[in-house]
LUMSEDREN-626359 format. One line per field, with one value per residue (C-alpha): x, y, z; residue number from 1; residue in one letter. Coordinates in pm, 1 decimal. Example, Ala and Ser with C-alpha at 12.3 -4.5 7.8 and 13.67 -1.06 7.14 Angstrom:
BEGIN
px: c(1230.0, 1367.0)
py: c(-450.0, -106.0)
pz: c(780.0, 714.0)
pos: c(1, 2)
code: c(a, s)
! end
This chain:
BEGIN
px: c(6.5, 114.6, 90.9, -119.9, -249.9, -598.4, -698.0, -1031.9, -1224.8, -954.3, -1142.3, -1010.6, -865.0, -695.7, -778.6, -592.8, -302.5, -293.2, -260.3, 0.9, 252.4, 228.8, 221.8, 589.7, 714.5, 684.1, 324.9, 47.2, -227.2, -621.5, -822.2, -1174.0, -1405.9, -1731.7, -1679.0, -1533.7, -1415.6, -1223.5, -1054.2, -990.0, -828.2, -651.4, -464.8, -393.2, -237.4, -19.2, 81.8, 192.2, 433.8, 610.8, 383.0, 205.8, -147.8, -396.5, -620.0, -964.9, -1249.3, -1579.7, -1822.7, -2029.2, -1877.8, -2192.1, -2321.9, -2281.4, -2109.3, -1832.0, -1522.6, -1532.8, -1640.0, -1331.4, -1130.7, -1242.0, -1196.7, -882.6, -800.4, -935.6, -662.6, -353.9, -339.2, -327.5, -337.0, -31.1, -172.8, -538.2, -610.0, -921.0, -1010.8, -1349.0, -1576.6, -1800.2, -1960.0, -2278.5, -2277.7, -2648.3, -2804.7, -2800.3, -3212.8, -3283.2, -3059.1, -3159.8, -3166.2, -3098.1, -2824.3, -2651.1, -2710.4, -2520.7, -2283.0, -2228.4, -2203.8, -1937.8, -1744.3, -1695.7, -1827.8, -1730.0, -1403.7, -1365.9, -1466.9, -1174.2, -941.2, -1012.8, -1080.8, -743.0, -527.8, -355.9, -241.8, -69.3, 64.7, 239.6, 339.3, 440.1, 179.1, -28.7, -343.7, -391.3, -716.6, -841.5, -991.7, -965.6, -873.8, -1290.0, -1225.9, -1035.9, -1342.7, -1758.0, -1870.2, -2170.8, -2391.6, -2182.2, -2212.8, -2243.4, -1922.3, -1712.6, -1851.6, -1787.9, -1415.1, -1371.0, -1407.2, -1175.6, -929.5, -979.6, -1015.2, -690.3, -444.9, -688.8, -500.4, -185.8, -155.9, -352.9, -201.2, 223.5, 277.3, 164.7, 410.9, 124.9, 131.9, -198.6, -135.1, -448.3, -386.1, -613.4, -581.3, -764.0, -853.3, -815.4, -1004.0, -1129.0, -1456.1, -1530.9, -1597.7, -1904.6, -2024.6, -2058.5, -2228.4, -1945.2, -1810.2, -1464.1, -1368.0, -1404.3, -1075.7, -832.1, -742.4, -394.6, -487.3, -491.9, -293.4, -257.0, -375.5, -73.0, 114.3, -174.0, -98.3, 299.3, 250.9, 77.9, 257.5, 550.4, 388.6, 287.9, 629.0, 758.4, 532.1, 322.9, 80.0, -96.0, -2.1, -181.5, -28.9, 125.3, 174.8, -128.4, -305.6, -74.8, -85.6, -494.0, -520.1, -241.1, -329.5, -674.4, -838.2, -663.1, -697.7, -1009.4, -1273.3, -1570.7, -1824.6, -1661.0, -1490.2, -1821.7, -1961.3, -1683.4, -1739.0, -2158.1, -2068.2, -1820.2, -2017.2, -2329.8, -2097.3, -1995.0, -2121.9, -2391.9, -2321.7, -2564.8)
py: c(-3.7, 352.8, 635.8, 895.3, 1252.0, 1286.5, 1664.3, 1738.9, 2122.6, 2092.6, 2310.4, 2653.0, 2888.3, 2689.5, 2350.4, 2442.1, 2617.7, 2257.3, 2093.2, 2246.1, 2287.5, 1915.9, 1905.8, 2046.4, 1906.7, 1574.5, 1432.8, 1196.6, 1381.5, 1243.8, 1542.6, 1559.6, 1821.5, 1902.1, 2128.9, 1892.9, 2206.4, 2317.9, 2022.1, 1971.2, 2351.8, 2273.6, 1956.2, 2120.7, 2339.8, 2089.5, 1917.3, 2171.1, 2257.7, 1959.5, 1719.3, 1416.5, 1470.4, 1416.9, 1224.1, 1397.5, 1239.5, 1490.4, 1387.8, 1515.1, 1465.4, 1466.4, 1149.3, 864.0, 589.8, 939.4, 779.3, 434.0, 510.2, 713.4, 420.9, 211.0, 452.4, 454.3, 106.9, -1.0, 261.2, 96.3, 366.5, 381.9, 684.0, 842.8, 1181.5, 1299.9, 1666.8, 1757.1, 2071.0, 2112.6, 2356.7, 2618.4, 2889.5, 3093.3, 3401.9, 3551.0, 3433.0, 3033.5, 3087.5, 3237.0, 3107.4, 2745.9, 2466.3, 2313.4, 2436.4, 2392.4, 2059.3, 1985.1, 2188.5, 1976.9, 1711.6, 1817.2, 2014.3, 1716.0, 1411.4, 1383.8, 1514.1, 1269.3, 961.1, 1065.8, 1073.9, 744.5, 549.5, 515.6, 453.5, 68.5, 281.2, 609.1, 367.0, 164.9, 450.8, 671.5, 964.6, 1166.6, 1408.9, 1739.8, 1867.6, 2223.3, 2355.8, 2774.6, 3061.9, 3042.3, 2689.0, 2868.9, 3100.4, 3084.9, 3234.3, 3412.6, 3494.6, 3217.7, 2924.7, 2643.2, 2757.1, 2857.6, 2517.0, 2264.3, 2454.7, 2391.2, 2057.7, 1970.8, 2128.8, 1857.2, 1604.5, 1687.0, 1784.7, 1409.1, 1216.6, 1314.1, 1206.7, 841.6, 793.3, 857.8, 572.3, 428.3, 640.8, 826.8, 1268.0, 1391.8, 1844.9, 2025.1, 2338.0, 2686.8, 3016.0, 3312.8, 3561.1, 3424.2, 3593.6, 3290.7, 3240.2, 3054.2, 3461.0, 3434.9, 3105.7, 3229.6, 3561.0, 3775.4, 4091.0, 4065.4, 4329.5, 4190.9, 4069.1, 4341.3, 4382.7, 4292.1, 3944.9, 3838.4, 3539.4, 3511.0, 3121.0, 3048.1, 3160.3, 2930.4, 2618.0, 2620.9, 2694.2, 2334.1, 2175.4, 2273.1, 2191.2, 1808.2, 1733.0, 1873.6, 1623.8, 1943.1, 1932.7, 2259.9, 2473.4, 2903.4, 3105.0, 3490.9, 3581.8, 3748.2, 3495.6, 3347.4, 3573.2, 3611.3, 3246.9, 3176.8, 3494.1, 3567.6, 3295.7, 3295.1, 3683.4, 3760.3, 3725.6, 3478.0, 3665.0, 3976.7, 3798.4, 3686.6, 4045.7, 4165.1, 3870.9, 3943.7, 4268.8, 4202.8, 4028.6, 4197.9, 4463.5, 4229.8, 4317.6, 4027.6, 3959.4, 3704.1)
pz: c(27.6, -65.9, 176.9, 115.5, 304.3, 317.7, 333.9, 378.4, 305.0, 70.9, -220.3, -109.4, 207.0, 537.2, 327.7, -22.7, 165.8, 358.5, 35.7, -132.8, 148.0, 157.3, -143.9, -133.5, 83.2, -129.8, 36.8, -223.0, -136.6, -143.8, -134.4, -17.8, -80.5, -214.9, -490.7, -743.6, -994.7, -721.4, -666.9, -1024.0, -1074.0, -730.0, -871.7, -1110.1, -1044.8, -772.4, -1080.1, -1270.9, -967.0, -1050.5, -806.7, -815.7, -890.2, -621.7, -602.7, -578.5, -346.3, -353.7, -105.7, 158.2, 508.7, 658.1, 536.3, 787.5, 605.3, 461.6, 636.6, 467.0, 178.3, 131.4, 326.5, 41.3, -217.0, -127.2, -78.5, -449.5, -537.0, -307.0, -76.1, 313.3, 460.1, 660.8, 746.6, 797.6, 789.3, 909.9, 793.6, 693.9, 914.8, 962.0, 1120.9, 1237.8, 1361.4, 1597.5, 1872.9, 1860.7, 1939.0, 1586.4, 1379.1, 1143.8, 1430.2, 1104.6, 1019.1, 1374.2, 1404.9, 1015.8, 1241.6, 1486.3, 1267.1, 1067.3, 1285.9, 1552.0, 1419.3, 1094.3, 1244.4, 1508.5, 1233.9, 1054.4, 1375.5, 1467.3, 1146.6, 1026.9, 1257.5, 1152.4, 922.3, 1040.2, 1354.6, 1018.8, 936.5, 1224.8, 1055.4, 1280.3, 1218.2, 1238.7, 1292.1, 1250.6, 1530.4, 1607.6, 1856.7, 1950.0, 2110.5, 2425.0, 2464.4, 2515.4, 2210.9, 2259.7, 1881.1, 1820.2, 2088.2, 1884.9, 1709.0, 1965.7, 2186.6, 1853.7, 1858.0, 2219.5, 2160.4, 1864.4, 2073.9, 2435.9, 2147.7, 2000.8, 2318.8, 2442.8, 2199.2, 2144.2, 2467.7, 2399.5, 2067.7, 2115.0, 2217.5, 1842.9, 1709.0, 1626.3, 1582.5, 1680.1, 1657.7, 1752.6, 1492.6, 1604.7, 1372.1, 1490.6, 1200.6, 884.3, 491.8, 355.0, 236.7, 603.1, 661.9, 349.4, 518.8, 928.8, 772.5, 836.2, 610.9, 474.2, 662.3, 1015.9, 979.5, 840.1, 1221.8, 1405.2, 1540.0, 1100.2, 961.5, 673.2, 496.8, 407.2, 717.3, 915.5, 718.3, 722.4, 1086.9, 1095.9, 882.9, 1060.0, 1443.6, 1300.5, 1140.4, 1503.5, 1733.7, 1837.4, 2063.8, 1928.2, 1661.0, 1732.3, 1455.1, 1483.5, 1809.2, 1898.8, 1844.1, 2185.9, 2403.7, 2342.8, 2375.5, 2670.8, 2911.0, 2835.9, 2966.0, 3265.7, 3367.8, 3258.3, 3489.3, 3241.7, 3344.2, 3178.2, 2872.8, 2800.1, 2834.5, 2588.5, 2360.9, 2300.9, 2300.6, 1991.4, 1789.7, 1788.6, 1638.6, 1346.5, 1034.8, 906.0, 537.9, 436.2)
pos: c(1, 2, 3, 4, 5, 6, 7, 8, 9, 10, 11, 12, 13, 14, 15, 16, 17, 18, 19, 20, 21, 22, 23, 24, 25, 26, 27, 28, 29, 30, 31, 32, 33, 34, 35, 36, 37, 38, 39, 40, 41, 42, 43, 44, 45, 46, 47, 48, 49, 50, 51, 52, 53, 54, 55, 56, 57, 58, 59, 60, 61, 62, 63, 64, 65, 66, 67, 68, 69, 70, 71, 72, 73, 74, 75, 76, 77, 78, 79, 80, 81, 82, 83, 84, 85, 86, 87, 88, 89, 90, 91, 92, 93, 94, 95, 96, 97, 98, 99, 100, 101, 102, 103, 104, 105, 106, 107, 108, 109, 110, 111, 112, 113, 114, 115, 116, 117, 118, 119, 120, 121, 122, 123, 124, 125, 126, 127, 128, 129, 130, 131, 132, 133, 134, 135, 136, 137, 138, 139, 140, 141, 142, 143, 144, 145, 146, 147, 148, 149, 150, 151, 152, 153, 154, 155, 156, 157, 158, 159, 160, 161, 162, 163, 164, 165, 166, 167, 168, 169, 170, 171, 172, 173, 174, 175, 176, 177, 178, 179, 180, 181, 182, 183, 184, 185, 186, 187, 188, 189, 190, 191, 192, 193, 194, 195, 196, 197, 198, 199, 200, 201, 202, 203, 204, 205, 206, 207, 208, 209, 210, 211, 212, 213, 214, 215, 216, 217, 218, 219, 220, 221, 222, 223, 224, 225, 226, 227, 228, 229, 230, 231, 232, 233, 234, 235, 236, 237, 238, 239, 240, 241, 242, 243, 244, 245, 246, 247, 248, 249, 250, 251, 252, 253, 254, 255, 256, 257, 258, 259, 260, 261, 262)
code: c(x, x, x, x, x, x, x, x, x, x, x, x, x, x, x, x, x, x, x, x, x, x, x, x, x, x, x, x, x, x, x, x, x, x, x, x, x, x, x, x, x, x, x, x, x, x, x, x, x, x, x, x, x, x, x, x, x, x, x, x, x, x, x, x, x, x, x, x, x, x, x, x, x, x, x, x, x, x, x, x, x, x, x, x, x, x, x, x, x, x, x, x, x, x, x, x, x, x, x, x, x, x, x, x, x, x, x, x, x, x, x, x, x, x, x, x, x, x, x, x, x, x, x, x, x, x, x, x, x, x, x, x, x, x, x, x, x, x, x, x, x, x, x, x, x, x, x, x, x, x, x, x, x, x, x, x, x, x, x, x, x, x, x, x, x, x, x, x, x, x, x, x, x, x, x, x, x, x, x, x, x, x, x, x, x, x, x, x, x, x, x, x, x, x, x, x, x, x, x, x, x, x, x, x, x, x, x, x, x, x, x, x, x, x, x, x, x, x, x, x, x, x, x, x, x, x, x, x, x, x, x, x, x, x, x, x, x, x, x, x, x, x, x, x, x, x, x, x, x, x, x, x, x, x, x, x, x, x, x, x, x, x)
! end
């Protein structure tokens, strides 16, 4: 079996940059996303740069059998995962009681269930290859998130799960790294209903920088990567020194001032 890196949510933003970084470092890729045309464009770009053309796996990860489908598609081509990169996910801005309930449950299904399933589905091949899992969370995972409650909670789950798996899977030779970017100007903002100008602030780090930091962290076997010095300060100091009640009030106020685009 030939090793391959599986990257979800690879059609744009951080996922596409992660694909470029892994390809530039010699990894063969299997790219997962719903938008096949976007995957085709990215695969053609990677091949044009002299890298192996990625395998494209257009599938909706919200489907209950997505991980099994991916595993079967890889096995049919003589491939097995060496690295799993769980980048697929989305967020929503608004009060939980006012947002569409089905859409919020779909967020949980993608951000939590699908990520958990893919993190655990290929343990045997990851152990054989001494590979790893890169889970993309967010600085949001360090905080409560009024007016984005389900999204923040989903990223807190990803952070907690990844840190625990980092310890549990280390004896098997499997690296698990949690990548927690701050604001990044990608299509994620449009999906969440956030104006582009909301990420034009001092904590913003480019998607390419986030992807490079995540790759380095995974290869180094780091538990946690927070790209950008300002984001690291916010994630490490604010939850420790700002009283929870004040933090909730400030976050609620900031989210309330965001321009909703949808």
